[in-house]
C-alpha positions as CSV (number, residue, x, y, z in Angstrom):
1,M,-31.7,42.6,-38.9
2,F,-30.4,42.8,-42.2
3,R,-27.1,43.2,-41.5
4,T,-26.8,39.9,-39.7
5,R,-28.8,37.9,-41.6
6,S,-26.0,38.7,-44.4
7,K,-23.2,39.0,-42.2
8,G,-21.9,37.6,-38.7
9,E,-20.9,34.0,-37.6
10,L,-23.4,31.0,-37.7
11,A,-24.3,30.2,-34.5
12,G,-23.7,26.3,-33.1
13,K,-25.5,24.0,-31.2
14,N,-25.4,26.0,-28.1
15,P,-24.5,29.6,-28.4
16,W,-26.0,30.6,-24.9
17,N,-24.1,27.8,-23.2
18,A,-27.6,26.7,-22.3
19,A,-28.2,23.8,-19.6
20,T,-31.1,22.1,-21.1
21,L,-31.5,19.0,-23.7
22,E,-32.9,21.0,-26.5
23,W,-29.9,22.6,-27.0
24,A,-27.8,19.2,-27.2
25,I,-28.9,18.8,-30.8
26,S,-28.3,20.5,-33.9
27,S,-29.8,23.6,-34.9
28,P,-32.0,23.2,-37.3
29,P,-33.3,20.1,-35.2
30,P,-33.8,16.7,-37.1
31,V,-37.7,15.4,-37.6
32,Y,-36.9,13.1,-34.9
33,N,-35.2,15.4,-32.7
34,F,-33.0,12.7,-30.4
35,S,-31.9,9.5,-32.6
36,V,-30.7,7.7,-28.9
37,I,-32.5,8.6,-25.8
38,P,-29.8,10.3,-23.4
39,E,-29.3,9.3,-20.3
40,V,-29.5,12.1,-18.0
41,R,-28.1,12.3,-14.3
42,N,-28.5,15.7,-13.4
43,R,-31.3,18.2,-13.5
44,L,-29.2,20.6,-15.6
45,P,-27.6,18.0,-17.8
46,L,-25.6,20.1,-20.2
47,W,-23.8,22.2,-17.4
48,A,-22.9,19.0,-15.1
49,E,-19.7,17.3,-15.6
50,N,-20.6,13.9,-17.3
51,G,-24.0,14.4,-16.4
52,M,-25.2,13.0,-19.8
53,S,-24.1,10.7,-22.2
54,D,-22.8,11.9,-25.6
55,V,-25.6,12.4,-28.0
56,P,-24.5,11.6,-31.5
57,D,-25.1,13.9,-34.3
58,V,-25.8,11.2,-37.1
59,P,-28.5,8.4,-35.9
60,P,-27.0,4.9,-35.5
61,E,-29.7,3.5,-37.7
62,P,-32.5,4.5,-39.4
63,V,-34.9,6.6,-37.3
64,H,-38.8,5.7,-38.2
65,V,-40.9,8.9,-38.4
66,P,-44.6,8.0,-38.9
67,G,-46.4,9.7,-42.0
68,G,-48.9,12.5,-41.8
69,T,-52.6,11.9,-41.2
70,I,-55.6,14.0,-41.3
71,W,-57.4,12.6,-37.8
72,P,-55.7,15.0,-35.6
73,I,-56.9,17.8,-37.5
74,L,-60.3,16.8,-37.5
75,T,-60.4,15.7,-34.2
76,A,-59.3,19.3,-33.3
77,T,-62.0,21.0,-35.5
78,G,-64.9,18.5,-33.7
79,I,-63.7,19.7,-30.2
80,L,-64.1,23.1,-31.5
81,L,-67.4,22.8,-33.3
82,M,-68.5,21.0,-30.2
83,A,-67.6,24.2,-27.9
84,T,-69.0,26.5,-30.6
85,G,-72.4,24.4,-30.5
86,A,-72.5,24.5,-26.7
87,I,-71.9,28.3,-26.6
88,T,-74.7,28.9,-29.0
89,M,-76.8,26.3,-27.2
90,T,-77.5,24.8,-30.5
91,L,-77.8,20.9,-29.6
92,W,-77.3,19.4,-33.3
93,I,-73.8,21.0,-33.9
94,V,-72.9,19.5,-30.4
95,V,-74.1,16.1,-31.4
96,A,-72.8,16.1,-34.6
97,S,-69.3,17.4,-33.5
98,A,-69.2,15.0,-30.8
99,L,-69.8,11.9,-33.4
100,L,-66.9,13.6,-35.7
101,T,-65.0,14.1,-32.8
102,V,-65.3,10.1,-31.6
103,F,-65.4,9.0,-35.1
104,S,-61.9,10.7,-35.9
105,I,-60.0,9.4,-32.7
106,Y,-61.1,6.5,-33.3
107,R,-59.6,6.3,-36.8
108,W,-56.6,7.8,-35.4
109,A,-56.3,5.1,-32.9
110,F,-56.3,2.6,-35.9
111,E,-53.7,4.3,-38.1
112,P,-51.1,1.9,-39.3
113,F,-47.9,2.7,-37.5
114,E,-45.8,1.6,-40.7
115,V,-46.4,4.1,-43.3
């Protein structure tokens, strides 16, 4: 492990000649994954001849990536607490966490898209 970390060749986009789309982008992958949706005409697009349109390494225009928000983690926390309350048969925990879950989903749904 230490030898390969310091010596050896860097792997390219698709070092194993894989057939699926995740190997069509650069490594490490950009935050937005694909800047242009590739056209796929085959189940194994990277192995088929002309099965996929070229995927550009550099996006043709700026890619919008939404900013971070706390509402997904609060939703997950509410669901976890709701399950914990149900397992321990504590009704007030179930009700409080259900309210937290519904409130978090509501706030998450109305989060502004442009940050």
